[in-house]
FILO-43279 format. One record per residue (C-alpha): residue number from 1; residue in three letters; chain; x, y, z. Coordinates in pm, 1 decimal, always signed. Example, Ala and Ser with C-alpha at 12.3 -4.5 7.8 and 13.67 -1.06 7.14 Angstrom:
1/ALA/A/+1230.0/-450.0/+780.0
2/SER/A/+1367.0/-106.0/+714.0
This chain:
1/MET/A/+2845.9/-4551.6/-8358.5
2/ALA/A/+2774.3/-4757.7/-8680.1
3/GLY/A/+3139.3/-4866.7/-8758.9
4/ARG/A/+3162.7/-4965.1/-8395.9
5/ARG/A/+2851.3/-5224.3/-8461.3
6/ALA/A/+2992.3/-5344.8/-8766.4
7/ASP/A/+3304.3/-5382.1/-8603.2
8/GLY/A/+3155.1/-5572.5/-8303.4
9/LEU/A/+2899.3/-5769.3/-8532.6
10/ALA/A/+3221.7/-5886.2/-8721.8
11/GLY/A/+3415.8/-5974.6/-8380.5
12/GLY/A/+3119.6/-6132.1/-8240.0
13/MET/A/+3061.6/-6340.8/-8568.3
14/LEU/A/+3440.8/-6477.9/-8595.8
15/GLY/A/+3464.9/-6549.1/-8236.9
16/ALA/A/+3166.8/-6773.1/-8191.5
17/ALA/A/+3337.5/-6954.0/-8473.3
18/ALA/A/+3596.8/-6966.1/-8366.6
19/LEU/A/+3509.8/-7092.6/-8007.2
20/LEU/A/+3344.9/-7409.4/-8211.8
21/PHE/A/+3667.5/-7541.4/-8220.5
22/ALA/A/+3835.0/-7466.8/-7927.1
23/ALA/A/+3804.9/-7745.0/-7678.7
24/ARG/A/+4070.2/-8052.9/-7690.3
25/VAL/A/+4144.0/-8339.1/-7481.3
26/PRO/A/+4429.0/-8379.0/-7329.9
27/ALA/A/+2870.2/-6829.0/-5274.3
28/GLY/A/+2479.3/-6978.8/-5234.9
29/PRO/A/+2512.4/-7304.2/-5180.6
30/PRO/A/+2855.8/-7352.6/-4960.2
31/ALA/A/+3108.7/-7230.2/-5185.2
32/ARG/A/+3338.5/-7537.1/-5123.4
33/GLN/A/+3096.2/-7778.6/-5265.7
34/ASP/A/+3228.5/-7984.9/-5562.7
35/PRO/A/+3152.4/-7903.2/-5870.9
36/THR/A/+3263.4/-8260.0/-6025.6
37/PRO/A/+2935.8/-8457.2/-5971.0
38/ILE/A/+2734.5/-8153.1/-6099.1
39/LEU/A/+3000.5/-8203.4/-6449.6
40/ASP/A/+2978.1/-8592.8/-6482.4
41/ARG/A/+2587.7/-8610.2/-6483.0
42/ALA/A/+2585.3/-8307.3/-6748.8
43/SER/A/+2826.2/-8441.0/-6940.9
44/THR/A/+2597.8/-8758.7/-6886.3
45/SER/A/+2275.8/-8579.8/-7004.2
46/TYR/A/+2490.0/-8476.9/-7285.0
47/ASP/A/+2587.0/-8757.7/-7415.6
48/THR/A/+2209.9/-8831.9/-7512.8
49/VAL/A/+2170.0/-8563.6/-7721.8
50/LYS/A/+2179.0/-8628.5/-8076.2
51/THR/A/+2012.6/-8350.2/-8140.4
52/LEU/A/+1940.2/-7966.0/-8045.8
53/GLN/A/+1770.6/-7695.1/-8077.7
54/ALA/A/+1740.3/-7362.6/-7883.3
55/GLU/A/+1656.5/-6996.7/-7913.8
56/PHE/A/+1980.5/-6792.2/-7831.5
57/THR/A/+2071.6/-6446.6/-7752.6
58/GLN/A/+2452.2/-6328.3/-7733.0
59/ILE/A/+2585.3/-6039.5/-7574.4
60/VAL/A/+2914.6/-5959.9/-7677.6
61/ASP/A/+3108.1/-5676.2/-7437.1
62/ASN/A/+3414.0/-5585.9/-7587.4
63/PRO/A/+3536.3/-5222.7/-7425.5
64/MET/A/+3727.4/-5135.3/-7677.1
65/ILE/A/+3463.8/-5074.9/-7935.0
66/GLY/A/+3202.8/-4940.2/-7708.7
67/ASP/A/+2863.0/-5070.5/-7580.9
68/PRO/A/+2776.1/-5441.4/-7548.5
69/ASP/A/+2654.3/-5565.1/-7870.2
70/THR/A/+2351.0/-5821.5/-7838.3
71/THR/A/+2237.5/-6064.0/-8091.7
72/ARG/A/+1972.1/-6317.7/-8121.9
73/GLY/A/+1866.6/-6653.2/-8343.1
74/ARG/A/+1808.3/-7013.2/-8352.2
75/LEU/A/+2075.5/-7229.8/-8301.3
76/TYR/A/+2100.9/-7587.8/-8424.8
77/GLN/A/+2323.3/-7905.1/-8375.7
78/LYS/A/+2288.8/-8257.9/-8522.2
79/ARG/A/+2634.8/-8516.7/-8387.9
80/PRO/A/+2861.0/-8535.8/-8501.6
81/ASN/A/+2949.6/-8285.4/-8693.1
82/TYR/A/+2658.0/-8042.5/-8809.4
83/PHE/A/+2579.5/-7690.9/-8659.3
84/GLU/A/+2395.4/-7384.0/-8734.8
85/MET/A/+2352.9/-7049.0/-8556.4
86/ARG/A/+2052.5/-6888.7/-8763.7
87/PHE/A/+2091.6/-6502.6/-8660.4
88/THR/A/+1722.3/-6335.8/-8688.9
89/ASP/A/+1913.4/-6000.8/-8541.8
90/PRO/A/+2101.2/-5922.7/-8781.5
91/LYS/A/+1859.4/-6105.9/-8970.4
92/HIS/A/+2057.8/-6314.7/-9257.4
93/ASP/A/+2397.9/-6387.7/-9086.6
94/ARG/A/+2462.8/-6763.2/-9056.8
95/ILE/A/+2703.4/-6929.7/-8886.9
96/VAL/A/+2690.1/-7323.7/-9077.6
97/ALA/A/+2886.6/-7638.4/-9013.6
98/ASP/A/+2774.1/-7872.2/-9296.0
99/GLY/A/+2945.5/-8213.8/-9147.9
100/LYS/A/+3264.7/-8135.7/-9359.5
101/ARG/A/+3320.2/-7730.4/-9355.0
102/LEU/A/+3216.1/-7443.8/-9079.1
103/TRP/A/+3059.3/-7124.4/-9287.0
104/LEU/A/+3052.3/-6755.5/-9178.8
105/TYR/A/+2839.7/-6531.4/-9370.2
106/THR/A/+2766.5/-6192.0/-9239.2
107/PRO/A/+2608.0/-5981.6/-9464.7
108/SER/A/+2500.0/-5760.4/-9198.4
109/THR/A/+2889.0/-5636.7/-9193.1
110/THR/A/+3072.3/-5823.2/-9495.9
111/PRO/A/+2787.3/-5885.3/-9785.8
112/ASN/A/+3051.2/-6010.9/-10016.6
113/GLN/A/+3257.5/-6249.9/-9803.6
114/VAL/A/+3217.5/-6582.4/-9729.3
115/ILE/A/+3499.9/-6713.8/-9451.6
116/ARG/A/+3481.9/-7062.5/-9527.9
117/THR/A/+3702.3/-7354.5/-9288.7
118/ALA/A/+3770.3/-7738.9/-9275.1
119/ILE/A/+3595.1/-7922.2/-8993.4
120/PRO/A/+3917.6/-8123.1/-8814.5
121/SER/A/+3866.8/-8489.8/-8854.3
122/THR/A/+4020.4/-8545.4/-8483.4
123/GLY/A/+4144.2/-8340.3/-8175.7
124/THR/A/+3778.8/-8137.9/-8078.7
125/ASN/A/+3450.8/-8243.8/-8003.2
126/GLY/A/+3338.0/-8106.6/-8303.2
127/PRO/A/+3178.8/-7795.2/-8391.2
128/HIS/A/+2952.0/-7825.3/-8055.2
129/LEU/A/+2943.2/-7513.4/-7858.5
130/ILE/A/+2771.4/-7668.5/-7581.4
131/GLY/A/+2929.1/-8008.1/-7572.5
132/GLN/A/+3344.9/-7861.1/-7484.5
133/PHE/A/+3197.8/-7746.4/-7161.2
134/VAL/A/+3049.2/-8123.0/-7051.0
135/ASP/A/+3244.2/-8333.0/-7275.5
136/HIS/A/+3530.2/-8444.8/-7062.4
137/PRO/A/+3512.0/-8178.1/-6819.6
138/ARG/A/+3746.0/-8367.3/-6577.8
139/GLU/A/+4037.8/-8390.4/-6793.3
140/ARG/A/+3958.8/-8010.7/-6956.9
141/TYR/A/+3907.5/-7772.7/-6674.0
142/ASP/A/+3970.2/-7701.6/-6348.6
143/ALA/A/+3617.5/-7630.0/-6224.0
144/ARG/A/+3486.5/-7417.7/-5897.1
145/TYR/A/+3138.4/-7433.0/-5790.8
146/VAL/A/+3049.5/-7037.1/-5736.7
147/ARG/A/+2660.9/-7035.3/-5640.4
148/SER/A/+2310.7/-7152.9/-5714.7
149/ASP/A/+2036.0/-6966.1/-5931.3
150/SER/A/+1759.4/-6996.0/-6121.5
151/LEU/A/+1662.9/-6891.7/-6480.9
152/PRO/A/+1336.2/-6846.5/-6602.6
153/ASP/A/+1254.2/-7224.1/-6686.2
154/GLY/A/+1395.1/-7374.2/-6356.2
155/ALA/A/+1721.6/-7400.6/-6087.5
156/VAL/A/+2061.8/-7431.7/-6204.2
157/ASP/A/+2414.3/-7472.2/-6044.8
158/VAL/A/+2668.4/-7192.4/-6185.6
159/ILE/A/+3024.5/-7343.1/-6232.0
160/ALA/A/+3339.3/-7139.2/-6280.7
161/LEU/A/+3602.1/-7372.3/-6552.1
162/THR/A/+3940.3/-7238.1/-6625.4
163/PRO/A/+4081.3/-7445.0/-6904.4
164/ARG/A/+4394.0/-7633.3/-6879.9
165/ALA/A/+4517.8/-7610.0/-7216.4
166/LYS/A/+4673.1/-7256.7/-7317.7
167/ASP/A/+4618.7/-7296.7/-7689.5
168/LEU/A/+4221.4/-7191.2/-7642.6
169/PRO/A/+4097.4/-6885.4/-7755.3
170/TYR/A/+3911.6/-6843.9/-7368.6
171/THR/A/+4082.9/-6824.8/-7052.3
172/ALA/A/+3747.9/-6898.6/-6840.7
173/ALA/A/+3442.0/-7013.1/-6868.8
174/THR/A/+3099.7/-6997.8/-6669.9
175/VAL/A/+2842.3/-7223.8/-6708.5
176/TRP/A/+2491.0/-7221.6/-6605.1
177/ILE/A/+2326.1/-7623.5/-6536.7
178/ALA/A/+1966.2/-7669.2/-6518.0
179/ARG/A/+1890.2/-7902.7/-6224.2
180/LYS/A/+1580.2/-8029.6/-6432.6
181/ASP/A/+1792.0/-8180.2/-6705.8
182/ARG/A/+2106.7/-8126.6/-6669.3
183/LEU/A/+2168.7/-7938.7/-6963.3
184/VAL/A/+2399.3/-7591.1/-7011.6
185/ARG/A/+2161.3/-7291.9/-7028.2
186/ARG/A/+2362.6/-7017.4/-7007.6
187/ILE/A/+2753.8/-6966.8/-7104.3
188/GLU/A/+3016.1/-6686.5/-7052.6
189/ILE/A/+3351.4/-6702.0/-7162.4
190/VAL/A/+3630.3/-6452.8/-7154.5
191/GLU/A/+3793.4/-6470.0/-7473.8
192/THR/A/+4197.6/-6447.4/-7469.5
193/GLY/A/+4157.1/-6044.4/-7574.2
194/GLY/A/+3952.3/-5941.6/-7298.4
195/GLN/A/+3668.9/-5946.7/-7450.9
196/ARG/A/+3334.0/-6092.8/-7272.2
197/ARG/A/+3091.5/-6340.8/-7456.5
198/THR/A/+2770.4/-6467.1/-7308.2
199/ILE/A/+2533.9/-6686.1/-7482.0
200/VAL/A/+2188.3/-6799.9/-7301.6
201/LEU/A/+1975.4/-7037.5/-7481.7
202/ARG/A/+1600.3/-7088.6/-7377.1
203/ASP/A/+1322.7/-7279.3/-7513.1
204/LEU/A/+1526.2/-7637.1/-7587.9
205/LEU/A/+1421.2/-7900.5/-7783.8
206/VAL/A/+1639.1/-8204.9/-7807.8
207/ASN/A/+1673.7/-8475.2/-8028.8
208/LYS/A/+1386.2/-8352.1/-8248.1
209/ALA/A/+1419.5/-8405.0/-8629.8
210/ILE/A/+1583.3/-8075.8/-8774.3
211/ALA/A/+1542.4/-7983.1/-9135.8
212/ALA/A/+1864.1/-8088.7/-9365.1
213/ARG/A/+1826.0/-7714.2/-9490.8
214/GLU/A/+1990.4/-7632.1/-9198.4
215/PHE/A/+2278.5/-7774.7/-9214.2
216/THR/A/+2332.1/-7645.9/-9589.9
217/PHE/A/+2499.1/-7336.3/-9661.3
218/SER/A/+2547.1/-7247.4/-10054.4
219/PRO/A/+2760.1/-6920.5/-10124.0
220/PRO/A/+2533.5/-6632.8/-10290.0
221/ALA/A/+2579.2/-6514.6/-10596.0
222/GLY/A/+2882.0/-6264.6/-10626.8
223/THR/A/+3021.6/-6365.7/-10274.7
224/GLN/A/+3399.9/-6455.7/-10232.9
225/VAL/A/+3491.7/-6726.7/-10055.1
226/VAL/A/+3804.2/-6733.9/-9815.4
227/ASP/A/+3939.5/-7031.2/-9699.8
228/GLN/A/+4108.2/-6987.6/-9330.0
């Protein structure tokens, strides 16, 4: 069981990192409701976000490994190319984009290794998990209104997205968009290998200062840095 959890955590972290660079520009209420105005408002709202902080819960469900794996922590992002997922469970795991590179450090599964990836200068919306679903959504996705729903902090609209690009690490996504501020509160992703990933955000703070240390990473002594 420990081995399965380790495999799940490693796959989950790598999958989360891959999603950061994924997007490229190329029944409740009536099921026929047009989702486009909702996505347009979400895109406009996201354009005003310079920094974002939130508590997150991530659930990765891979039937080939076993039971769903749940991780938790705090997410930070700052335009244009700064991002962090600082995990509290498993503690000390981090995904950090420092403006030039993306660092993946998972001592819970591979304590002696750090994966480093260059952040593309063009072709993506930066290492921002949420932005890829609401930035230029008309060009990127075929959208379908699913339903209205509610989360602990209020009413949301649920919209299913099918990416038009065929080279992404996922084949479908569903987003929960809050009506009060048009920001995404929940994302469900079907990855190309069949794995399902759910990320729930809560206690959002928008346009508040973030300490520079959140976007800084130095490989711990004794770790091997692997470039990808």
